[in-house]
N, C-alpha and C positions, 0 to 999 in steps of 0.2 A: 810946484813947491812940495818938498818931501812931506809925507804924512807924519804927524806926531801923535797919532791916536794912542790913547793910554792902553788900548787892548792889544797893541803889538807886543810880541815877546821881546824882552830886553835882556841882554846878557851884560851884567855890569863889569865883566872882565874885558870885553872887547868893544863896548859901546864907544862911539866917537862923538866928539863935539867939535865946533869950529876951532881950528888951530890945535887940537889935541892930538898927541902922539898915541897911537894905538896901544903900545906897550909901555907907556911912561910909568914911572914909579908913582906919580900922583893918581893915575888911573887904576893902577894895581892896588894902591892903598884904599881908594874908594871902594874897590871890589871886595876887599876883605874887612871893611869897616863893620862896626857892630850894629848899626841901625837896621839894615835890611835883615840880617840873620836873626836879630832879636825879635823882629816882627813875625818872621816865620816860626821861630821857636814859640812865641806867644800863641800863635794859632794852635800848634800841637798841644800846648799846655792847657788852653781853654778846652780843647776837645777831650783831653785826659780827665777833666773834672767829671765827665759822665761815667768813667770806668775805674776811677782810682781806688775805690774801696776793694774791689775784687783783687786788683794787682797788689795792693798793700797787704791784704790778708795772705795772698800766696807768698809774698816776700818773707813773712814770718812763718808760715806753715811749712814751706819747702825745707828750710834748714832744720826745723823741728823733726820732720820725718827722716831726712837724711842722717842727721846726727843721732837720732834716737835709734833707728833701725841698723844703720851701718856702723856708726861710731861706737855706740854703747852696746848694741846687740851683738853684731858680728865682732865688734872690737874685743868683747870678753873672750871670745875664742882665739883671736889673734894674739892678744896679750898673754894668754896662757900657753901658747905654743911658740912664742918667739924666742926659742932657745938660742938661735944663732945671733940674736941681737941686731937684726936687720934694721930695726927702728931706733937703735941707739938708746934703748930704755924709755923711749917716749911712748906714752899710752896711744893706742891706735886712734882714739877719738881726737886727740891733740894733733896727731899726724894728718888725719883725714880732713879736719875742718878747714884749714887754709887752702887745701887743694880743691875742695868743693866750693869754697868762696870764689876762687879764680874761675872755676868751671861755671858757676852760676852767672858770673859777669859775662862769660863767653856766650852762654845760652840766652841770656837776656838780650845781649847786643845783636845776636844773629836773629832771634825771634822778632825783634823790633825793626830789623833791616830787610826783611823778606816780604811777607804779605803786606804790611803797611806801605812799603815802597811801591809794590805793584798796585795796590789800591789807589795810591795817590797818583799813579801814572795812568792806569787803565780804567779802573772801576769808578772811583769817586772823583778823580781828576783834580785833586787839590793843587797839584803842581801847575796845571794849566791856569787855574784861577789865580794862583800867586803871580804867575808871569803877567797876567792881565792887570795886576794891582796898581802899578807894576813893581814886581821885585825881579831880581836877576837870578840866573841859574846858581851863581855862587851863594846868593842869599838863601834860597830855599834848601840847597844842599847842606850848608853849614847850620841852618836853623833846625833842619830835621835831624842832623847828626847830633846837635846839642841836646835835642829831646831824647834821642836814644841813650846818650850818656847820662842824662837825668834819670832815666829809668834804671840804668845800671847802678847809679848812686843809691837810689831807693832800695834796690835789692841788696846791695852790699851792706848798707847800714842795717837793714833788717837782719841779715845773716850774722853780722858781727854781734848785734845785740843778743840774739838768740844763743849764739855760740858762747858768749860770755856768761849768760845766765846758766847754761848747762855745764859750764866748767871746761869746755873745749878750748876756750881762749882764756889765758891767765895773764899774759903780758900786755901792758898798755901799748907796746909797740905795734900790736895788731891794728891800731888805728891808722898807722902809716901804710897799711895794706890797702886801705880804701882808695887813695889816689892811684895805686897800682891797678886796682880793678877798673878804674876809669881808662887808664892807658890800655889795659887788656881789651876793654870794650871797644875803644877806638881802633885797635889793631884788627879786630874782627869785623866791626861794623862797616868801616869804610870800604874794604874790598867786597864785602857782601852787598852793600848798596850798589856798587858798580855792576855787580852780577845781576841783582834783582831788577834794576831799572831797564835792563835789556830783555827781560823775559816776556814772552807773549802768553805764557800759561804757567800754572803752578807746578807742572811736572818737574821742572828743573830744581825746585826746592826739595822735592823728595830725594833727588840725587845728592843734593848738598847735605841734607841732614843725615842720610844713610851712609854716605862714603866720606863725609868730612866731619860733621859735628860729633857723631856717635864714636867713631874711632879715636878722635882726639880726647873725648870725654873719658873713654875707657883706658887708653894706653899712654897718655901724656903725663903721667905721674900723679893723677888725682887720687887713685886708690892704693898704689904701691909704688916703690921707687923704680925709676926707669931702668936701673941697672939689673933688675930682675927679669927684664925682657931678653930674648935671644939677641946676641950681639949684632946680628944683621938688621934688626929692627930698631935698635937704639938711636942711630942717626936720624931716622924718620921722626921719632918722638922729640929729639932735640931740636929739630927744624921747625916744630910747631910753635906758634906764639903762646899757646896755652902752657906749654912746659916752662917757658921763661917766666910767665906770670905766676904759675904755681910755685916755682922755686923762690921767687921774690916773696910771695905771701907767706910761704912756709918759713923762710929765713927770718922774716920780720916777726912772725908769731912765736917761733921756737928759739930764736937767737942764732948766733953763729954765722950771720950773713956778712961776708967781707965786702969792702967798698969796691974793689976792682971788678969782681964778678957781677956785683949788683949793677954797676954802671954798664957792663956789657949787656945784661938782661934788659935794662931800661932802654938802651940804645937800639936793641933788636926790636923791641916792641914799638918804639917810636918810628923806626924805619918802616915797619909794616903799616902803621897808621898813616904816615906821610905818603908812601907809595899807593896805598889804597885810596886816599883822598885825591891824589892826582888822577888816578884811573877813574874814580867815580866822577870827577868833574868832566873828564873827557866823554864818558858814557852819557852823563846827564845832558851835556850840550848837544850830543848827537841825536838824542831822542827828543829833546824839547825845543830845539831851535830849528828853523827852516834852513 
């Protein structure tokens, strides 16, 4: 008689029952149902209760430092020397704030998708405990991704509040940029989770930060318009999901965002998120299932 031990890893995407079709829509619907992912999300949320104070403080302190030093400090020099009108008469702080908002979403998503994923896989082995619960691979992946997006949401809300108090955000449309930061977070978190779950050591994260995160942060439109880059580098900036998120956030904050380009930016971010989620599911299943 086949074993039904609760400690056996279960993949809710491919688990079979009597008379069940392996890839039936009912089975797929069960796999992407909310009960399992919410349980996994609940675990990460309960764990977060031990550290939330520090992360919430940093969510307010980080925009204060960025906007204070770069937006209003360096911005005074930029505004006084913008004779060519490269910022279209927009104060540098107002130009900078939505870019750093999108970059903060990227940084938070990547940070929560690297060491925590490796820890859950190798060091603390929360993933293995969840499979013995039993939850499925889809459940623990979606639950962890939901928590990453929750962290992005906290950071984005804190940033918008600080930016509004400092006067960097003046339009109520900036609130519409918060969902954009969630999509930006998903576009970065899902492929990074696929990368992180396959790592045997943290050396790969150094490469990711140094050659992926930092160049995007500096050259994808956060601090200056991409058209100021050499022509040969502009397509590289346009290909990054951060540039699309920055363009959306800046357009919502400053106005002048047209519907068709906005739909293109949203579609590009959604494509990154969907492709990353598909890749993450494959990588998680390879690492966690026998």
